[in-house]
C-alpha positions in Angstrom: -19.2 -19.3 -23.1 -22.2 -17.0 -24.4 -24.1 -14.6 -22.5 -27.2 -16.7 -23.2 -25.6 -19.7 -21.8 -24.3 -18.1 -18.7 -27.8 -17.0 -18.0 -29.2 -20.4 -18.5 -26.6 -21.6 -16.1 -27.7 -19.1 -13.6 -31.3 -19.8 -14.0 -30.8 -23.4 -13.6 -28.8 -23.0 -10.3 -31.4 -20.6 -8.9 -34.1 -23.3 -9.6 -31.9 -26.1 -8.1 -31.5 -23.8 -5.0 -35.1 -23.0 -4.8 -36.3 -26.9 -4.9 -33.8 -27.7 -2.4 -35.0 -25.1 -0.1 -38.5 -26.1 -0.6 -37.7 -29.5 0.4 -36.1 -28.0 3.5 -39.1 -26.1 4.4 -41.7 -28.9 3.7 -39.5 -31.3 5.9 -39.5 -28.8 8.8 -43.2 -28.0 8.0 -44.0 -31.8 8.1 -42.3 -32.2 11.5 -44.1 -28.9 13.0 -47.4 -30.2 11.5 -46.8 -33.6 13.3 -46.1 -31.7 16.6 -49.4 -30.0 16.2 -51.2 -33.5 15.8 -49.6 -35.0 18.6 -50.6 -31.7 20.7 -54.2 -32.3 19.6 -54.3 -35.9 20.5 -52.8 -35.1 24.0 -55.6 -32.6 24.3 -58.1 -35.5 23.4 -56.3 -37.7 25.7 -56.6 -35.1 28.6 -60.2 -34.5 28.1 -61.2 -38.1 27.6 -59.1 -39.2 30.8 -60.9 -36.6 32.7 -64.3 -37.9 31.6 -63.3 -41.4 32.2 -62.1 -40.3 36.2 -65.3 -38.4 36.6 -67.1 -41.8 36.2 -64.2 -44.2 37.6 -62.6 -42.0 40.3 -59.0 -43.1 41.4 -56.7 -40.4 42.3 -53.5 -42.6 41.8 -54.3 -43.5 38.4 -55.5 -40.1 37.5 -52.2 -38.6 39.0 -50.3 -41.1 36.7 -52.0 -39.9 33.7 -51.7 -36.1 34.3 -48.1 -37.0 34.8 -47.8 -38.4 31.4 -49.7 -35.9 29.9 -47.0 -33.3 31.6 -44.3 -35.1 30.2 -45.8 -35.1 26.7 -46.5 -31.3 26.7 -42.9 -30.6 27.9 -41.6 -32.9 25.0 -43.9 -31.0 22.5 -42.6 -27.6 23.8 -38.9 -28.9 23.1 -39.8 -30.0 19.8 -41.4 -26.7 18.9 -38.2 -24.8 20.1 -36.2 -27.1 18.1 -38.2 -26.9 14.8 -38.2 -23.0 15.4 -34.5 -22.8 15.4 -33.8 -25.5 12.8 -32.2 -24.9 9.6 -32.6 -28.5 8.5 -34.8 -31.5 9.7 -31.7 -33.7 9.9 -30.1 -31.7 12.7 -29.6 -33.5 15.7 -31.8 -31.5 17.9 -34.8 -31.9 15.8 -34.5 -35.5 15.4 -34.1 -36.2 19.2 -36.8 -33.7 20.0 -39.2 -35.4 17.5 -38.2 -38.9 18.9 -38.6 -37.6 22.3 -42.1 -36.3 21.6 -43.2 -39.4 20.0 -41.7 -41.5 22.9 -43.6 -39.3 25.6 -47.0 -39.6 23.5 -46.5 -43.3 23.2 -46.0 -43.5 26.9 -49.2 -41.8 27.5 -50.9 -43.7 24.9 -49.8 -47.0 26.7 -50.9 -46.0 30.0 -54.3 -45.1 28.9 -54.7 -48.5 27.3 -53.5 -50.3 30.4 -55.7 -48.2 32.6 -58.7 -49.2 30.3 -59.4 -45.5 29.5 -58.8 -45.9 25.9 -61.6 -48.6 25.5 -63.7 -47.0 28.3 -63.4 -50.0 30.2 -64.5 -49.7 34.0 -61.5 -50.8 36.3 -62.2 -54.2 38.2 -63.6 -53.4 41.5 -63.3 -49.7 41.2 -65.3 -47.2 42.3 -68.0 -45.7 39.9 -70.2 -42.5 40.0 -73.3 -41.5 38.3 -71.5 -39.2 36.1 -72.0 -39.7 32.3 -70.2 -42.9 30.9 -67.2 -42.0 29.0 -66.5 -42.9 25.5 -63.7 -44.8 24.0 -60.6 -42.8 22.7 -59.4 -43.2 19.2 -55.7 -42.1 19.4 -53.2 -42.7 16.7 -50.2 -45.1 17.4 -46.5 -43.8 17.7 -45.9 -45.5 14.4 -48.8 -43.9 12.5 -47.7 -40.6 13.9 -44.0 -41.2 13.1 -44.9 -42.0 9.4 -46.6 -38.5 9.1 -43.6 -36.6 10.6 
């Protein structure tokens, strides 16, 4: 084999390795960006629910929402740790942490929907203060988030 052909083979090998590493990094980066998106949505849910409960106070309902927010933040912290330590997006820890974060977010979103916080619907027979009326929350669904991760 000629020297020129050997160099060509080495160059092709390096390019193939570089392209596979780029795919790996973009996969991990995609999961990391998805985690940041979920964190932002949890922040929106926290602020929006606080406004809702200022207008429609209910310690029991507010406690349930805060508990779900805490669960989502814990799942996101575990996902961040898994992404930081990952070498590939198909590692079990990353996939499990991703699914756990999506499930925790979905649980929060479902609770907000059930309580009327997403639509800013007052609870039937509940208390109401003169605080500013809450606005509906536009939160992505679990399926929309999963497609981005």
